[in-house]
C-alpha positions as CSV (number, residue, x, y, z in Angstrom):
1,P,0.0,-0.1,-0.1
2,D,1.0,3.7,-0.4
3,L,2.1,5.6,2.6
4,T,0.8,9.1,3.0
5,G,1.4,11.6,5.8
6,R,2.1,14.8,7.3
7,E,4.9,15.7,9.6
8,K,5.6,18.9,11.5
9,F,9.2,20.1,11.0
10,G,10.3,23.6,12.3
11,L,8.3,26.3,10.8
12,G,5.6,24.2,8.9
13,N,4.3,20.9,7.7
14,V,5.8,18.4,5.4
15,K,3.2,16.3,3.3
16,Y,4.6,13.3,1.7
17,N,3.5,10.4,-0.4
18,I,5.3,7.1,-1.2
19,S,3.7,4.9,-3.8
20,S,4.3,2.2,-6.3
21,I,6.3,0.3,-3.7
22,H,8.0,-2.9,-5.1
23,V,10.3,-5.3,-3.4
24,T,13.0,-6.0,-6.2
25,A,15.4,-8.1,-4.5
26,V,15.7,-10.4,-1.2
27,E,18.8,-12.2,-0.3
28,L,18.7,-15.0,2.4
29,P,22.4,-16.1,2.4
30,S,21.9,-17.7,5.7
31,A,18.7,-19.3,6.6
32,S,17.7,-22.4,8.8
33,I,14.5,-24.3,10.0
34,S,14.8,-26.6,13.1
35,L,12.2,-28.5,15.0
36,L,11.7,-27.7,18.7
37,P,10.6,-31.0,20.3
38,G,7.1,-30.8,21.9
39,S,6.5,-27.1,20.9
40,G,7.1,-26.2,17.2
41,I,9.5,-24.7,14.7
42,K,12.3,-22.2,14.9
43,L,13.3,-20.1,11.8
44,V,16.5,-18.3,11.8
45,I,17.6,-15.8,9.1
46,G,21.1,-14.4,9.1
47,N,22.7,-11.4,7.2
48,A,19.8,-10.9,4.8
49,S,19.0,-8.0,2.7
50,L,16.2,-6.4,0.8
51,T,15.9,-3.8,-2.0
52,I,12.8,-1.6,-2.6
53,D,12.0,0.6,-5.3
54,M,9.2,3.4,-5.0
55,N,7.9,6.8,-6.3
56,W,7.9,9.6,-3.8
57,N,6.8,13.2,-3.5
58,I,7.0,15.9,-0.8
59,R,5.6,19.2,-0.5
60,T,6.0,22.0,2.1
61,W,4.7,25.8,2.0
62,M,8.2,26.6,0.5
63,F,8.8,23.9,-2.2
64,K,7.7,20.7,-3.7
65,D,9.6,17.8,-5.4
66,S,9.1,14.3,-6.5
67,G,11.0,11.3,-8.1
68,R,12.0,7.8,-7.6
69,G,13.8,6.2,-4.7
70,T,15.5,3.0,-3.7
71,V,15.9,1.7,-0.1
72,H,18.4,-1.1,0.6
73,I,18.3,-2.7,4.0
74,S,21.2,-5.0,4.8
75,K,22.5,-7.1,7.7
76,V,18.9,-8.1,8.7
77,F,18.7,-11.1,11.3
78,V,15.3,-12.7,12.1
79,T,14.5,-15.3,14.6
80,A,10.9,-16.6,14.9
81,I,9.3,-19.3,16.8
82,F,6.1,-21.1,15.5
83,S,3.9,-23.3,17.6
84,T,2.0,-26.3,16.1
85,P,-0.6,-28.4,17.7
86,L,0.5,-31.6,19.0
87,D,-2.8,-33.4,18.3
88,N,-4.5,-34.6,15.0
89,A,-8.0,-33.2,16.2
90,G,-8.4,-30.9,13.3
91,P,-6.7,-29.0,10.4
92,T,-3.0,-28.4,10.9
93,S,-2.3,-24.8,12.0
94,I,0.7,-22.8,12.9
95,S,1.0,-19.6,14.9
96,L,3.7,-17.1,15.5
97,T,4.7,-17.3,19.3
98,S,7.8,-15.0,19.1
99,C,9.7,-13.0,16.7
100,R,12.8,-10.7,16.9
101,T,14.2,-8.6,14.0
102,T,17.1,-6.4,13.8
103,S,18.7,-4.6,10.8
104,G,22.2,-3.2,10.5
105,D,22.3,-0.6,7.6
106,I,19.7,1.3,5.7
107,E,20.8,3.0,2.5
108,I,18.1,5.5,0.8
109,K,18.7,6.9,-2.6
110,L,16.1,9.5,-3.9
111,N,16.5,11.0,-7.5
112,G,14.3,14.0,-7.9
113,K,14.0,17.4,-9.9
114,S,15.7,19.3,-7.3
């Protein structure tokens, strides 16, 4: 979905819109899944990266600008625990019990008219 909002900075408001958001690359160089006896599944992703392309525009009382942008997030680490039922009483279900995510670097490139 598009991101639209308004933030107050110094002397006025800044209106922004980020649209046409597309994930263009995902790298998972280190990923593992292990069973947790009696409780579920553990997923560990290490040193992942993600690249997102988008359109952006910004407007203040003094100027406006728009263009294309790229966001590259790297050194992403995720640990997630999923629980599964132990009986065969119904359809199989999985629920997220815990999740921890950290990211190391975020690089933002904006190309605009100004």
